[in-house]
N, C-alpha and C positions, 0 to 999 in steps of 0.2 A: 556463425555470428558475424555481423557486419562490422566493418572498420569503425572504430570510435565507440563501439557499444561494449559495455562492461557486463559480464555475467555476474549476477548477484544471487545470494541465498536469502532465505527468509530472515535469518538473523542479521544479515547486512542491511536489509531494508529497515528492520526494527531499529538497529543502531543509528542509522542515518536520521530517522525521524525522531528518535529520542534526543538527538543532539539539539533539535530546535526546528522551527518552521522551515519547510522546503517547498518549492513548487513541485507538484506531482502531476504527471500526465498519464492517463490510462484510457483504454478503450472500454466504453460502456457496453452492456449486453446488447443494446440496440444497434451497435456498430459506430455510434458517434464517439467523438473524442472529448474527454473532460479534462480541464486544467483547473487546478486549485492550489492554494497554499494550505499545507496540512502539517500536522505534528503529532508526535506521541510524547512530547516533552512533559514530564510530570509537573513542573512548576506551572506551565500553561494550563494543564488539564485540571488542576485542583478545583477550579470554579465550575467545571462542566460535568460534574457527576461522572467521573471517568470509569471506564472499565479497567481492569488490571491489564497492564501491557502484555502479560503472559497470555491473556485471553483474546488478543487482537487477531489471531489467525485461527480460523475454524474450517472444517471440511464441509463443503457443499455436498449433501447426501444424495442429490438427484442423479439419476442415470448410471451410478456405479462406475464412473470413469476414473481415470488416473488421478491420484490425489494432488499431484503437481498442478494439473490443469484446474482443479476444483478448490484449491486453497483460497479462501476468502479473507481479505485483509480489511480491518476496520481502522480508520484514522479520523482525527478531528479536523474538520475544515475550519481554519482560523477565520475565514471571511464571514461565515454565517454561524459559527460556533455550533455546528451540528456534526454528529457522527455520520460518516459516509463509509461505504464498503465497495470493494472491487475485487475481482479475481486477480491473484498475483500474476498469472500467466498473461494478463492483459496490461500489466504495467509497462509503460514505454520510457518514462524519464523521471528522475528525481533530481531536482536542481538543474544544473547544466549537463549532467551525465545521462546519456541515453543508456538504458539498461535492458538486459535480457534475463528474466527470472529462470533460474536453473533448479529450483526446488530447495529442499532443506539442506 
């Protein structure tokens, strides 16, 4: 782990985003980096036909690879009010904290 980078679990990511909107930075499957403001805060999500927060992490079934690398996370992009998803192993930063996803 690099200096200044915090190891985070799935639950820690959920807890941070349930707290309210945060800037989230992750690498997309095509290798580009995406930055957005996102949340799992229930008060914010009430008007956006939310999925249950317990359903935000799912396993990507392709290739039969390690579940840590294939955990897919769904969040609400507060900028365009759309659900977005990314692989947790591609998460780079939440707010000002750089992160390294370490699994459940």
